[in-house]
N, C-alpha and C positions, 0 to 999 in steps of 0.2 A: 603332092607327091615326093614336090623337089624338094620342101622341108623337111619331110619324114624321113628322107631318104638321108638330109644332112645331120638330125638329132642322131639317128641309130650307126652312124658312121664310129668308128673306134673312138675319133675324137670328143664326138658329140656325146658317148653314152660315159668315156672319163669325164666329159665338162659336169655330167650330172650327178657322177660317184665325187666328183672333187668337191660340188655344192655341198653337198649331202653330209662330207665329211667334217664340214668348216662348221656345222652344225653339232659336233662330237662335244662333250665338256672337255677343256683343255685345263687339269690342275696343275700344271707348271708352265703354266702361259707367261708368266712376271719375272721365270727363274731358268729360262733355258733359253738358248742360243736358235732353238730349231721350233720352226710351227708345229702344232700337231697334223697340221693339214699335211703338211709337206712330208711328213714320218710316215702317215697313214698311205698319203700316195707313194712314194716311197717302196714301201712294204706290197703295195700293190704292184708296182714295177717291175719287183724280183718276182713277182709269177707271171705276171704279163709277158716281160722279157728272156721268162726262163731260167733264170740265175739259180744255179746248182745249190747257194748257199749265203747267208748272207756276208761271209769276208770273201767271196767271189763278189758280188756286189761291194762291198767300200773296195776291193783292187781295182775297180776298174770306172767306179762312177766318173771318176775325171775325167777319163777318154772322151775323146769329141763325140764316137756316135754316142755311148751311151749317155752325155751330158744332154746332146740334140736333143732326145728320145725325153730325157723327162721331163725335156723345157720344155716341148715342143707338144708331147702326147699327154706328161701328167703333169705339165703345170709346175713342176717344183722349181720353186727359187735356189732352195739351198738343200742340200741332201746331207742326212744324217752318219755320222759313222755307226759303225757296226753296232757297239755299247752304247752308243746315244738312240739308236733306233729300238735295240730290247726294251732299254729302260723307260721312253717314252710309251712306245707299245704296249709294254704290260701292264701300265694303270689304268690302261682302255676299259670301259667299263662293254662288252661284248655284245649284249643286248643293245648298244646305239646306233655300232652299223650294219643294224637292220633295214635301214634306212636305205640305206643306199643299195642293199639289192633288191628293195621293193621298186628305187626308181626306174630300174634296169627291168625290173620286169614288167612295170606298168608302162614304161616308154615302148616294148613289143607288142602289149596290148594294142596303144592307141596307134604303133605302125602297122597293125594288121600281120606283125609277122612271125605271132603268137602263132594264130589258127591252122596253121601246116600240122601242128604238134598236138592237133587232138587225134587220142587217139580212139576210141570207140564214144559211140555215143555224144560226139561236144564233150568229153572228160578228157582231162589230160592225164599220164603217168606218171606218177608219183612215188619212186622208190624209196625208203629208208635203207638207210645204212651205217655202222657207226665205224668210225677210222683213226686211226691212233697219231700223233702229231710231235709226242714228245715223250722221250723213255729215258730215264736215269736210276743208277745203283747209289747215286749219292745228292745229289741237286734234286729237291722236292722243295713242294711251300705248303698252305693248308690247305689247296682245292685238290691236290695229288690224289687220284685214285690209287691204290696200294697193290702188290700183288705180293704175296708171303711166301717165299721157297721153304722144302725141305730143309737145303741146309741151313735157315735161320737168316738168307739175306734177303731182301725188300728190294722189290723193281717199282720204283715213282712214275707216271705216267698222266700223260691229256689224254684224252680222245674227245668227241664230237660226235654229235647226231647228225646226220646231213639227209639232207632232200633235195629234188633237185627232179623238174622236168625234161625227159627226156622222150624218144619216139625211135624205134626199132630202123625206120627207115633212114634218120642222120647218125649223124658222130658228135652233133655238138648240142650239149644241155648245158640249161639254165636255173643256175642254183638260186636256190633260197638261202635267206641266213640260218645257218646253221645253230643248234642247239649245245652248248656246253655241258659236259660228262662231268661231274663235280663227286668229291669224296661225298661228300651227304648222301649221293644217290644208294648208298651203300658199298659194299663191299665185290656183292658178286658181280662177274660182268652183265649176267642178265637184269638185275635188278639196277643197275645203272643207263641199260640202256634202255631197258622199259620205264621208268620215268624221267630220262629226258624225253622218250616221247610225250608223255603226259604235259610235256610244259610245252615243244614243239607245236604240236598238231591244233591245240587252242591257236596261238600266236600265229599260224598258219591263215585259218580261218578269222579273225579276228582283221588280219593284214590283208585278205585276199578273200573277202567275204562272198562275193559270185563268180572266184573259180570252181568250174567240175572239177572236181579232184578224185582218180583211183592211188590210192593207198597200196605200194606194194612191197610186201616184205618177206624174208623168211620165216621161219615156224617159231622164234621168238616172239612172233602178233597173232601164230594164230589161236588167240586165245579167248573168252568169255568178255573179260571185261576191257580187253581192247576194243573186241568187236562193238562192245556198249558205247564206247568213247566215239568212236566212230561214226557211227548213227547217228549220236546227237548233235557232231558237228555237221549233218550231213556230206559226211566222206561215203564214197564205195572203195571194193577190198578186192583183193585177189593175192593169197597169203598161203607162202606154203603150209602143207601141213605133214609133217612127218606121220607115218603110219602108226609106228611105235609108241608116241604121240597122245594119239589119237584112238585109242583102241577101244573106246565106247562108238565113237563115229562110223571108224572101218566096221564093227559090227555090223549096223542098219547099212553099210553101202554096200557089204558084202552079200545081204540077201535082198539089197534091195532089186528092183526091175530099172536096169541101166538103157542106156539108149547108147548104141557102139558106133564106132567111127574107123576103117581099118585104109591106109593106103601104102605104098610104096614108093620112093622117089629113085630118081635115076641114077643116085650112090647104090641104091638095091636094100637101102633103108626101110625097116617097116616100120610103121608109128599105127600102134594104137590107141583109143582115145575110148574111156569109159566115161558119160554123164548122168549125174542125176540128183534131183531136186530140192531143196525141202527135211534136210535130214537136221537131228539135234546134233549140235557138237561136241557138247559131254554132257553127262550125270550130273553135275554140278550148275552147267549153263542149258538146260534141255531149251529151254524157252529159246535160244538164241539157233535159229534155222540156214543152216547154208547148203548153200551147194555146191556141189564135190565134183571134180576135174580130175581123174585119174590116166597118168599118160605113158604108156610100155615104150620103149624105143630097143629096136632090134638094129645094132648092125649087122652089115655082112659077113663079118667073123664070127657073129655069134655071140656077141658082148648084148647083154640088158642091161639096161636103168629105167629106175622106175620113178617117176615123179608123182607127188598129189598135191594139188590146191584147194580151197576153199573160198567163196567167193560170192556175194551180193548182187552177182547178174544172174539172170536165169539163160542155163545152157541149154543146149539145142532140145528139142522134144521129141524130132528124130530126125536121124543120120540124113546128112545133106546127099 
């Protein structure tokens, strides 16, 4: 256990990550004063040490405290300047970085630290969501997505689709390698994110063939093709299903015999649940049968909110 704790310490995990970064192909190996490994670890340090910007990191990297952390924690022998860091990291194939993410997940599994994150029946909850990390009206590249405005201007931006292991009881999350959302995925946001998911999920299954996953997602994903994809990858799901987008499903739900559950908490908030199993998702994919959970929340001031999900987990057949 002592060895496992050492491996799962900050130093131990960063050492494993550095070992994987050393395997990333360096296209400028002979022409740069900075090793690609030092550049990658410096980029990681910016997040780990919570610098607000590359410029701020560049200004303080020679200070004793920062230099000490870069050397002892991240193993950086020579930290690049702001310009060099951007130049070197822009050339890296992001797919090569997935090994660094995987080595952390593997270490957590071997050290039994991931077991406490099992959410339900041994499955791990893995939400999907897209996030942006670059936007400009002037600077752009071939892979930029574009948003065309009514005044004729164009916003160029980069996004990625992220998947992480989460648990409601813990603040910490464990990310998988994200999937870049690129221009060839289409110009509409939904198309971009869906196509990125078609690459991300098969990769996750290939990299973690035995990990039991529950994919959680917003209304973008509660459609037949995506559920077919999840089934083919042996992934379970809990997906938001907006009633306005699922009129066919809700027609069946409204007339079906449902199990209900009601409770009132100590804040005088009323919680009303309705459960129903085995309903057709829509008329196009009537073969996709889903289980529906509809939840109504009524606050003490009378504010009412409604939420609906579809899942492949069987919901209760009788009220608890």
